[in-house]
Legacy VTK file of the C-alpha trace (Angstrom):
# vtk DataFile Version 3.0
C-alpha trace
ASCII
DATASET POLYDATA
POINTS 269 float
-2.361 5.402 -20.629
-0.097 2.482 -21.732
1.692 0.106 -18.724
5.395 1.456 -20.069
3.886 5.365 -19.959
2.304 4.040 -16.396
5.522 2.715 -15.405
7.781 5.822 -16.673
5.124 7.655 -14.489
5.824 5.916 -11.209
9.885 6.456 -11.867
9.847 9.876 -12.421
7.503 10.133 -9.044
10.050 8.365 -7.154
13.239 10.313 -8.542
11.179 13.392 -8.005
10.536 12.792 -4.587
13.900 11.674 -3.678
16.105 14.444 -5.213
13.267 17.213 -3.299
13.727 15.575 0.129
17.091 13.773 0.278
19.554 16.109 1.744
23.428 14.623 3.184
23.294 14.425 6.842
23.709 12.090 9.549
21.853 8.742 9.598
18.821 7.792 11.835
19.227 4.367 13.820
18.484 1.168 13.192
15.232 1.219 15.540
14.685 4.523 14.326
13.830 3.685 10.884
11.697 0.611 11.800
9.847 3.007 13.381
9.208 5.027 10.318
8.518 2.223 8.558
5.311 1.490 10.581
4.196 4.859 10.669
2.528 5.146 7.191
2.366 9.238 7.719
6.646 9.052 8.858
8.586 12.033 6.480
10.252 8.539 5.240
11.234 7.935 1.766
10.919 4.540 1.036
10.220 2.117 -1.721
8.696 -1.331 -0.768
8.274 -3.713 -3.474
5.790 -6.518 -1.920
5.287 -9.771 -3.294
1.742 -11.663 -2.903
1.617 -15.115 -3.517
-2.215 -15.809 -3.843
-3.272 -19.272 -2.900
-6.663 -20.723 -4.255
-8.181 -18.694 -5.948
-11.249 -19.230 -8.234
-13.696 -22.919 -8.437
-12.562 -25.018 -6.556
-9.410 -23.246 -5.207
-7.266 -24.526 -8.256
-6.109 -21.464 -9.044
-2.670 -19.749 -8.107
-2.099 -16.154 -8.837
1.214 -13.338 -8.076
1.204 -9.820 -7.652
4.173 -7.710 -7.317
3.337 -3.866 -5.613
5.833 -1.187 -6.389
4.781 1.217 -3.914
7.202 4.493 -3.282
6.459 6.524 -0.335
7.192 10.447 -1.234
6.949 12.883 1.805
6.880 16.960 1.204
7.579 18.423 4.291
6.588 22.183 4.939
5.695 24.346 7.790
2.546 23.766 9.073
2.519 20.021 8.337
3.342 17.525 5.128
1.966 15.763 2.549
2.425 11.996 1.703
1.902 10.936 -1.536
1.864 6.859 -2.217
1.377 5.205 -5.482
0.974 1.570 -6.176
1.691 -0.197 -9.313
1.138 -3.703 -9.392
2.320 -6.229 -11.725
0.337 -9.465 -11.851
0.888 -12.899 -12.924
-2.943 -14.752 -12.900
-3.916 -18.148 -13.713
-7.604 -16.752 -13.104
-9.595 -15.772 -14.174
-7.631 -15.828 -17.686
-4.225 -16.882 -17.540
-2.490 -13.079 -18.164
0.327 -11.225 -16.959
1.311 -7.412 -16.454
0.442 -4.540 -14.942
-2.658 -3.552 -13.417
-4.400 -0.462 -12.521
-2.307 2.427 -10.903
-3.618 3.297 -7.595
-2.402 6.651 -5.822
-3.085 7.495 -2.680
-2.180 11.539 -1.067
-2.389 12.920 2.445
-1.851 16.064 3.933
-1.407 16.074 7.720
-1.459 19.366 9.594
0.565 19.803 12.536
-1.523 20.124 15.576
-1.157 19.899 19.494
-1.890 16.337 19.234
1.654 15.262 17.418
3.107 16.136 20.892
1.343 13.135 21.958
2.168 10.793 19.314
-1.470 11.220 17.037
-1.461 12.579 13.637
-4.536 13.151 11.517
-4.619 13.456 7.580
-6.935 13.855 4.544
-6.994 13.674 1.101
-7.693 11.794 -1.780
-7.337 8.150 -3.800
-7.565 7.688 -7.321
-7.535 4.310 -10.015
-6.455 5.080 -12.863
-6.675 2.624 -16.014
-3.331 1.225 -16.589
-3.947 -2.341 -16.769
-2.588 -4.336 -19.758
-5.911 -6.452 -20.066
-9.089 -6.226 -19.460
-8.754 -9.073 -16.355
-5.984 -7.082 -14.559
-7.648 -4.181 -14.180
-11.602 -2.236 -13.915
-10.836 -0.325 -17.087
-12.521 2.574 -15.471
-10.814 5.824 -13.655
-12.137 6.318 -10.407
-11.517 8.589 -7.334
-12.887 9.679 -4.028
-11.593 10.526 -0.365
-8.769 9.307 1.778
-7.384 9.218 5.384
-4.807 8.580 7.699
-4.878 8.091 11.448
-1.947 7.173 13.217
-0.955 6.499 17.117
2.730 6.296 18.203
4.567 5.710 21.345
8.045 4.282 21.597
7.362 0.860 21.075
3.914 0.911 19.240
2.748 2.182 16.522
-1.163 1.717 15.322
-3.618 3.788 13.255
-5.930 3.081 10.081
-5.842 3.816 6.540
-9.159 4.837 4.101
-10.334 5.544 1.336
-13.322 5.095 -0.932
-13.317 5.586 -4.921
-16.070 6.034 -7.808
-15.771 5.114 -11.437
-15.546 9.000 -13.243
-15.031 7.904 -16.547
-12.861 4.906 -18.335
-14.855 2.424 -20.404
-18.731 2.614 -20.518
-19.168 -1.186 -21.074
-17.320 -2.155 -17.816
-18.832 -2.235 -14.384
-18.823 0.629 -12.592
-16.478 1.017 -9.811
-17.542 1.744 -5.696
-15.400 0.426 -3.316
-14.603 1.307 0.133
-11.188 0.022 1.605
-9.890 0.088 5.776
-6.807 -0.772 6.626
-6.365 -0.892 10.640
-2.995 -2.102 11.411
-0.992 -2.460 15.252
2.829 -2.938 14.830
5.372 -3.750 18.331
8.584 -2.700 17.863
11.400 -4.458 19.138
14.771 -3.944 19.224
17.579 -4.122 16.724
15.351 -3.391 14.023
12.936 -5.543 14.686
8.884 -5.364 14.210
5.801 -7.632 13.965
2.737 -6.553 13.375
-1.036 -7.284 12.847
-3.054 -5.772 9.464
-5.751 -6.347 7.895
-6.627 -4.750 4.368
-10.623 -4.860 4.249
-12.554 -3.720 1.268
-16.403 -4.005 0.631
-17.729 -3.547 -2.937
-20.723 -1.997 -3.304
-21.448 -2.686 -6.952
-20.849 -6.441 -6.181
-23.843 -9.404 -5.988
-25.154 -10.694 -2.561
-22.736 -12.136 -0.611
-19.473 -10.856 -2.921
-18.743 -7.263 -1.760
-16.423 -8.435 1.558
-12.782 -8.996 1.373
-11.682 -9.290 4.902
-8.189 -10.537 5.116
-6.197 -10.600 8.829
-3.041 -11.433 8.875
0.665 -10.754 10.471
4.238 -9.633 9.767
7.213 -9.798 11.033
10.122 -7.604 9.601
13.809 -6.542 10.183
15.967 -3.162 9.120
19.247 -4.450 7.497
22.344 -2.018 6.346
24.249 -2.960 2.955
27.419 -0.819 3.678
25.979 2.264 4.955
22.625 1.679 3.277
19.406 0.822 4.843
16.818 -1.688 3.730
14.141 -3.418 5.413
13.204 -7.419 4.778
9.903 -8.620 6.024
6.927 -11.533 5.403
3.518 -12.566 6.187
0.792 -14.727 6.019
-2.684 -13.593 5.502
-6.352 -15.896 5.522
-9.701 -14.402 4.250
-12.510 -14.462 6.658
-14.946 -13.486 4.512
-14.404 -13.263 0.469
-15.922 -13.261 -2.639
-16.780 -16.248 -4.119
-13.790 -16.910 -6.296
-10.986 -15.169 -4.694
-8.019 -16.435 -2.964
-8.510 -18.450 0.509
-4.651 -17.067 2.098
-1.489 -15.120 0.545
1.781 -15.211 1.553
3.804 -12.100 1.739
7.788 -10.967 1.136
8.433 -7.234 0.948
12.072 -5.770 0.012
12.047 -2.038 1.337
14.758 0.636 0.163
14.935 3.080 2.174
16.713 7.134 2.350
16.729 8.407 5.416
18.057 11.919 5.456
LINES 1 270
269 0 1 2 3 4 5 6 7 8 9 10 11 12 13 14 15 16 17 18 19 20 21 22 23 24 25 26 27 28 29 30 31 32 33 34 35 36 37 38 39 40 41 42 43 44 45 46 47 48 49 50 51 52 53 54 55 56 57 58 59 60 61 62 63 64 65 66 67 68 69 70 71 72 73 74 75 76 77 78 79 80 81 82 83 84 85 86 87 88 89 90 91 92 93 94 95 96 97 98 99 100 101 102 103 104 105 106 107 108 109 110 111 112 113 114 115 116 117 118 119 120 121 122 123 124 125 126 127 128 129 130 131 132 133 134 135 136 137 138 139 140 141 142 143 144 145 146 147 148 149 150 151 152 153 154 155 156 157 158 159 160 161 162 163 164 165 166 167 168 169 170 171 172 173 174 175 176 177 178 179 180 181 182 183 184 185 186 187 188 189 190 191 192 193 194 195 196 197 198 199 200 201 202 203 204 205 206 207 208 209 210 211 212 213 214 215 216 217 218 219 220 221 222 223 224 225 226 227 228 229 230 231 232 233 234 235 236 237 238 239 240 241 242 243 244 245 246 247 248 249 250 251 252 253 254 255 256 257 258 259 260 261 262 263 264 265 266 267 268
């Protein structure tokens, strides 16, 4: 799939999900929107644009990479549960390992979260699948493989706190046979404190383990803190956020630290 086609596919998913789910009605409060944005299993249509500046990359830490992730959240709500579709398309500007820019591999996660008695206590558990698609515009920007595996979500919510984790594992099932096989486990634990006025602060990690990497290069363990606020442009809500991360463990030439800025478009019912 060429990069232009992957962008078109993502646009269709966003528009189709919004058309299916958005309906006229009273909007949500600023604090309520902030709480839903902190919950990856919430039935809220949103489109985050997440910019990441990856510092101290490569030999000697002399290079810097940049990345923009377009990652819409598209919920489909039914009588017995909900399905959350989360595609992520990265656009990259790399100095290392090659001075290249373009689209990376499209990553798609889908979770089914059934209604259970635990939901009344604020706890939800879901399961589904994750897929990594070969949409990179250059070999250095992607894996060159098509990969698939299971995905899980666990969330516990109170009025002021949201905590939980996303997890997945993907194995390569096709693609360029000359490229390395993929076998990667990812875990994203998070805790968020919701504050008055649409503010939220949190801590998270996007930990991964590459089972095919050489000794000492398997783990990537970033720890970071984030802050965000829900605002309104007229009657249209959106969220602005920022974060900073440090890799306490990483492959030899991966970035040591990163800075993050996020703009999230929100489409409440």
